[in-house]
C-alpha positions as CSV (number, residue, x, y, z in Angstrom):
1,M,82.1,197.8,79.4
2,K,84.7,199.3,81.8
3,A,87.9,201.1,81.5
4,T,90.8,198.6,81.7
5,A,94.2,200.2,81.4
6,T,96.2,203.1,80.1
7,V,99.4,202.4,78.1
8,S,101.6,204.6,76.0
9,E,103.0,203.1,72.9
10,K,105.1,205.1,70.4
11,F,104.7,204.0,66.8
12,A,106.8,205.0,63.9
13,P,105.5,205.1,60.3
14,F,104.9,201.8,58.6
15,G,108.1,200.0,57.8
16,A,110.3,202.1,60.1
17,T,111.9,201.1,63.4
18,M,109.6,201.8,66.3
19,P,111.2,203.0,69.5
20,R,109.3,202.1,72.6
21,L,107.7,204.3,75.3
22,R,105.5,202.7,77.8
23,R,103.5,203.9,80.9
24,K,101.0,201.5,82.4
25,E,98.3,202.1,84.9
26,R,96.2,199.4,86.5
27,R,92.6,200.2,87.2
28,N,89.5,198.2,88.3
29,M,90.0,195.4,85.9
30,S,86.9,193.5,84.7
31,V,89.0,191.0,82.7
32,P,92.0,188.9,83.6
33,K,95.3,190.7,83.7
34,E,96.8,188.1,81.3
35,A,94.2,188.9,78.7
36,V,95.4,192.5,78.7
37,D,99.1,191.7,78.9
38,V,99.0,189.7,75.7
39,V,98.1,192.9,73.8
40,W,101.2,194.6,75.1
41,S,103.2,191.5,74.3
42,F,101.9,191.8,70.7
43,Y,103.0,195.4,70.4
44,D,106.4,194.5,71.8
45,A,106.8,191.7,69.3
46,L,105.6,193.9,66.4
47,M,107.9,196.8,67.3
48,E,110.9,194.4,67.7
49,E,110.0,192.5,64.5
50,N,110.2,189.3,66.5
51,A,108.6,186.6,64.5
52,A,108.8,184.0,67.2
53,A,107.2,186.2,69.7
54,L,104.4,187.2,67.3
55,Q,103.6,183.5,66.7
56,T,103.5,183.0,70.5
57,V,100.9,185.6,71.1
58,L,98.6,184.8,68.1
59,E,96.1,182.0,68.5
60,P,96.9,179.2,66.0
61,D,94.6,179.1,63.0
62,S,92.9,182.3,64.0
63,D,92.2,185.2,61.7
64,A,95.2,187.1,63.1
65,A,97.6,184.1,62.8
66,I,96.5,183.3,59.2
67,L,96.9,187.0,58.2
68,Y,100.4,187.0,59.6
69,E,101.2,183.8,57.8
70,L,99.8,185.0,54.4
71,F,101.0,188.6,54.4
72,G,103.5,189.0,57.2
73,E,103.9,192.0,59.5
74,A,102.3,194.3,56.9
75,A,98.9,192.8,57.6
76,L,99.3,193.2,61.4
77,Y,100.3,196.8,60.9
78,A,97.1,197.4,59.0
79,A,94.9,195.4,61.4
80,S,96.4,197.1,64.6
81,A,96.1,200.5,63.0
82,A,99.8,201.2,63.3
83,L,99.7,202.8,59.9
84,R,98.1,205.8,61.5
85,G,101.6,206.9,62.6
86,P,103.0,207.9,66.0
87,C,100.4,207.8,68.7
88,V,99.5,206.6,72.2
89,V,97.3,203.6,72.6
90,R,95.1,203.4,75.6
91,L,92.9,200.4,76.4
92,T,89.7,201.9,77.5
93,R,86.9,199.4,77.1
94,A,86.4,195.7,77.4
95,L,83.5,193.4,76.4
96,V,83.3,189.8,77.6
97,L,81.3,187.7,75.0
98,G,81.2,184.0,75.3
99,D,84.8,182.7,75.6
100,S,86.2,185.9,74.2
101,V,87.3,189.2,75.6
102,W,87.2,192.1,73.2
103,L,89.6,194.9,74.2
104,E,89.2,198.4,72.6
105,G,92.2,200.7,72.3
106,E,91.9,204.4,71.7
107,Q,94.7,206.0,69.7
108,V,95.5,209.6,70.6
109,T,98.3,211.9,69.5
110,Q,101.3,212.0,71.7
111,D,101.3,215.8,72.3
112,T,97.6,216.9,72.5
113,R,96.0,213.5,73.3
114,E,93.6,214.1,70.4
115,P,91.8,210.9,69.4
116,I,92.8,209.7,65.9
117,G,91.3,206.2,65.8
118,Y,90.6,202.9,67.5
119,V,91.8,199.3,67.5
120,V,90.1,196.2,68.8
121,F,91.7,192.9,69.9
122,R,89.8,189.7,70.4
123,V,91.6,187.5,72.9
124,R,90.7,184.0,74.1
125,Q,92.2,181.5,76.5
126,R,93.6,178.4,74.9
127,N,95.3,175.6,76.9
128,G,95.6,178.0,79.8
129,E,97.2,180.8,77.9
130,W,95.6,184.0,76.5
131,K,96.1,184.5,72.8
132,I,95.0,187.1,70.2
133,A,92.5,185.7,67.7
134,E,91.4,188.9,65.8
135,I,92.6,192.4,65.4
136,S,90.5,195.2,63.7
137,P,91.3,198.9,63.1
138,W,88.0,200.3,64.5
139,H,86.0,200.7,67.7
140,L,84.1,198.1,69.6
141,E,80.7,198.7,68.2
142,A,82.0,198.3,64.6
143,V,82.9,194.7,65.4
144,H,79.2,193.7,65.4
145,Y,77.7,196.5,63.2
146,I,79.2,196.9,59.8
147,S,77.4,200.3,59.4
148,D,79.6,201.7,62.2
149,R,82.9,200.9,60.4
150,P,85.0,203.8,59.1
151,D,85.1,204.7,55.4
152,P,88.1,202.9,53.8
153,Q,89.0,206.0,51.9
154,S,89.3,208.1,55.1
155,D,91.9,206.0,56.9
156,L,95.0,204.1,55.6
157,S,94.8,201.3,58.1
158,V,91.1,200.7,57.4
159,G,91.6,201.0,53.7
160,V,94.3,198.3,53.6
161,F,92.4,196.1,56.0
162,M,89.1,196.4,54.1
163,T,90.5,196.1,50.5
164,S,93.8,194.1,51.0
165,Y,95.3,196.8,48.7
166,G,99.0,196.8,48.3
167,L,99.8,193.7,50.3
168,Q,101.9,190.9,48.8
169,P,101.9,187.3,50.0
170,S,104.7,186.5,52.3
171,P,107.6,184.6,50.7
172,S,107.6,182.2,53.6
173,A,103.9,181.3,53.2
174,E,103.5,177.7,51.9
175,L,100.4,177.9,49.8
176,D,98.8,175.3,47.6
177,M,97.5,176.2,44.2
178,V,93.9,176.7,45.4
179,E,95.1,179.1,48.0
180,Q,97.2,181.0,45.5
181,L,94.4,181.3,43.0
182,L,91.9,182.3,45.8
183,I,94.1,184.9,47.4
184,G,95.1,186.4,44.2
185,T,91.6,186.7,42.9
186,M,90.1,188.0,46.1
187,Q,92.8,190.6,46.3
188,Q,92.2,191.5,42.7
189,E,88.5,192.1,43.6
190,Y,89.6,194.1,46.8
191,Y,88.1,191.7,49.4
192,P,88.8,192.5,53.1
193,L,91.7,190.8,54.8
194,T,89.3,189.0,57.2
195,S,87.4,187.5,54.2
196,I,90.7,186.2,52.7
197,A,91.8,184.7,56.0
198,R,88.5,182.9,56.6
199,A,88.4,181.7,53.0
200,V,91.8,180.1,53.5
201,R,90.7,178.5,56.7
202,L,87.6,177.1,55.0
203,W,89.6,175.6,52.2
204,R,92.1,174.0,54.7
205,D,89.3,172.5,56.7
206,F,87.7,171.1,53.6
207,R,90.8,169.6,52.0
208,K,91.4,167.4,55.0
209,E,88.5,165.2,54.1
210,G,87.0,166.5,50.9
211,P,87.0,164.6,47.5
212,L,89.7,166.8,46.0
213,A,90.2,164.7,42.9
214,R,86.7,165.5,41.7
215,H,87.6,169.0,40.5
216,D,90.7,170.9,39.5
217,D,92.2,173.7,41.6
218,A,90.5,176.6,39.8
219,V,87.1,175.1,40.4
220,W,87.7,174.6,44.1
221,A,89.0,178.1,44.4
222,A,85.9,179.5,42.7
223,A,83.7,177.3,44.9
224,V,85.3,178.7,48.1
225,H,84.9,182.2,46.8
226,R,81.2,181.5,46.1
227,V,80.7,180.2,49.6
228,M,82.3,183.3,51.1
229,D,80.0,185.5,49.0
230,K,76.9,183.6,50.0
231,M,77.7,183.9,53.7
232,A,78.2,187.7,53.2
233,L,74.7,187.8,51.5
234,I,76.3,188.6,48.2
235,D,74.1,187.0,45.6
236,E,75.7,187.6,42.3
237,P,75.0,185.2,39.4
238,L,76.9,182.0,39.6
239,E,78.2,182.6,36.1
240,Q,80.0,185.7,37.2
241,I,82.2,183.7,39.6
242,A,82.7,181.0,37.0
243,L,83.9,183.7,34.5
244,L,86.2,185.2,37.1
245,Y,88.0,181.9,37.6
246,N,87.5,180.7,34.0
247,V,85.7,177.5,35.1
248,P,82.4,175.8,34.0
249,S,79.3,176.8,36.0
250,Q,78.3,173.2,36.4
251,G,81.5,172.2,38.0
252,L,81.5,175.3,40.2
253,A,78.0,174.5,41.4
254,D,79.0,170.9,42.2
255,A,82.1,171.9,44.1
256,Y,80.2,174.6,46.0
257,N,77.5,172.1,47.1
258,L,80.2,169.6,48.2
259,I,81.9,172.2,50.4
260,V,78.7,173.4,52.0
261,H,77.5,169.8,52.7
262,E,80.9,168.5,53.9
263,L,81.5,171.3,56.4
264,G,77.9,171.9,57.3
265,I,78.2,175.6,56.5
266,T,75.4,178.0,57.6
267,Y,74.7,181.7,57.2
268,F,76.9,183.7,59.6
269,D,78.8,180.5,60.4
270,H,81.1,181.5,63.2
271,R,84.0,179.6,61.7
272,Y,84.1,181.2,58.3
273,S,81.6,184.1,57.9
274,P,83.2,187.3,56.8
275,V,80.3,189.4,58.3
276,P,79.1,189.5,61.9
277,D,76.1,187.4,63.0
278,P,73.3,189.9,63.6
279,G,71.8,187.8,66.3
280,E,75.0,187.0,68.3
281,L,74.7,189.9,70.8
282,L,71.0,189.1,71.4
283,R,71.7,185.4,72.0
284,Q,74.4,186.3,74.4
285,A,72.2,188.8,76.2
286,K,69.4,186.2,76.4
287,A,71.8,183.6,77.8
288,S,72.9,186.1,80.5
289,G,69.3,186.4,81.7
290,M,67.8,189.3,79.7
291,E,64.3,189.0,78.5
292,I,64.6,188.6,74.8
293,S,62.2,186.5,72.8
294,D,63.2,184.1,70.0
295,E,61.3,186.3,67.6
296,E,63.7,189.2,68.2
297,I,66.7,187.1,67.1
298,P,67.1,187.0,63.3
299,S,66.0,183.6,62.0
300,I,68.5,183.4,59.1
301,A,71.4,182.6,61.4
302,N,72.4,179.0,61.6
303,Q,70.3,178.1,58.5
304,P,72.3,176.1,55.9
305,L,73.5,177.8,52.8
306,P,71.2,177.0,49.8
307,E,72.3,174.5,47.1
308,E,73.4,175.7,43.7
309,R,71.7,174.4,40.6
310,V,72.5,175.1,37.0
311,G,70.0,175.0,34.2
């Protein structure tokens, strides 16, 4: 990880107009300039409340794009830690992992330059252009290690990001009934924004080919919820999810099994898992030439989710 750039961004409190102050220094860049520039373009678009520009910098169907679609700018304020108030954001570290570049920004006060928090952007190149796929209000290590993430009660941005508290679905979001039930229930249960975004992606992938007539909307919403819990290693009784959505356990189990089979979902599935794969960094390190044995990599990753049976 190397220092990448220093930029000053002046943020106003959430919901207020944000005047801009920028100072940029180029250093020995270990990542493409365009990968860094898309972050500044994001801040420009967010400060200017430019919806078209935001859609341009966000990777289609990514976590960041889905969050923006579902909850509007409020979700991006939380994810990018802009809720922490006026500060200077300085990109200080970068990590290249597979096809992604993770850029960490340190937030410091404008007067004393005292650190007040971090934000991480995951950027990827798609069709020749760099786009933002994920935004998280913490430091780089916390991306891969949940234990390193801040306490939601100690930070407003982290609190909103980790509990979806206080966010309302965007009036412009075109949601089907399954999505409405799913989002409403997951918010009621204080699920993280990332979990909600990936649950919506999972459902949209399944509904393209899945046998939707086999169950009603509430059963499908409950089944997606169950899949997300299983990937997060939450193993509550099936009946508890059935009660939450007021659906029969047998129907829920069948819908869950159909989704898992149709999409080939595994533990820590990179498409949908709400928690980081504990073996990703080890696999990447091994691929880069480091001496890491297969036994050191957790075996649960890439194993299919178990079937549900009732009775």
